[in-house]
C-alpha positions in Angstrom: 0.0 0.0 0.0 1.4 3.4 -0.9 1.2 5.8 2.0 0.6 9.4 1.2 -0.7 12.4 3.0 -3.0 14.8 1.2 -3.2 18.4 2.2 -4.8 21.5 0.9 -2.9 24.7 0.8 -4.0 28.1 -0.2 -2.5 28.4 -3.6 -1.5 31.7 -5.3 -3.3 31.5 -8.6 -0.4 32.7 -10.7 3.0 31.6 -11.9 5.8 32.0 -9.4 7.3 35.0 -11.1 4.2 36.5 -12.6 3.5 39.3 -10.1 1.8 41.8 -12.3 -1.6 42.0 -10.6 -2.2 44.3 -7.6 -1.6 42.9 -4.1 -5.4 42.8 -3.4 -5.9 40.8 -6.6 -3.3 38.3 -5.4 -4.9 38.0 -2.0 -8.3 37.4 -3.6 -6.8 34.8 -5.9 -5.1 33.0 -2.9 -8.3 33.0 -0.9 -10.4 31.5 -3.7 -8.1 28.6 -4.8 -7.0 25.6 -2.8 -4.6 23.1 -4.3 -4.1 19.7 -2.9 -0.9 17.8 -3.3 0.1 14.3 -2.2 3.2 13.9 -0.1 4.5 10.3 -0.3 6.1 8.8 2.8 5.9 5.1 2.1 9.6 5.0 1.7 10.3 6.7 5.0 10.9 5.2 8.4 8.8 7.6 10.5 9.9 5.9 13.7 13.3 7.8 13.4 14.2 11.4 13.6 15.7 11.2 10.1 12.5 9.8 8.6 10.4 12.6 10.2 12.9 15.2 9.1 12.6 13.9 5.5 8.8 14.0 5.7 9.0 17.6 7.0 11.3 18.5 4.1 8.8 17.0 1.6 5.9 18.9 3.2 7.9 22.1 2.9 8.8 21.4 -0.7 5.1 20.8 -1.5 4.2 24.1 0.2 6.8 25.9 -1.9 5.4 24.3 -5.0 1.8 25.3 -4.1 2.6 28.8 -2.9 5.3 29.8 -5.3 7.5 32.7 -4.6 7.5 36.5 -4.8 9.9 39.2 -5.9 11.7 40.1 -2.7 11.1 43.8 -3.5 7.3 43.3 -3.4 6.8 43.3 0.4 3.0 42.6 0.2 3.4 39.7 -2.2 6.3 38.3 -0.1 4.0 38.4 3.0 1.2 36.6 1.1 3.6 33.9 0.0 5.1 33.4 3.5 1.6 33.2 5.0 0.6 30.7 2.3 3.6 28.5 3.1 3.0 28.8 6.9 -0.7 27.9 6.5 0.1 25.0 4.1 2.6 23.5 6.5 0.5 24.0 9.6 -2.4 22.5 7.7 -0.6 19.2 7.5 -0.1 18.9 11.3 -2.9 16.4 11.8 -2.0 14.2 8.8 1.7 14.3 9.8 0.9 13.3 13.4 -1.3 10.4 12.2 1.3 9.1 9.9 3.9 9.2 12.6 1.6 7.5 15.1 0.6 4.8 12.6 4.3 4.1 12.0 4.9 3.8 15.8 1.9 1.5 16.1 3.1 -0.7 13.2 6.6 -0.9 14.8 5.1 -1.9 18.2 2.9 -4.6 16.6 5.9 -6.1 14.8 8.0 -6.2 18.0 5.5 -8.4 19.9 
């Protein structure tokens, strides 16, 4: 069975470097679109710190993909992107915890 975690993140509805619209239009676009990505973890040992760190890195990469980036000179867009990434990562907390707990349970069942 392939283990994956699905999570929704507020997605900026424009290409990572296409920051032509106004800041309000960007905020409206981000609020109206949610993108869901799967983060695979079937190859990770979530009973180890390394496995959990790798899962966290994959979640961060997925958030980066969903939220894109902003021109550092555009302070408003940069804030929107940072908030998007923060919300995307925090939105995975329950799925992340369940995946780790399930791994711990499987390990405990095998060691009996």
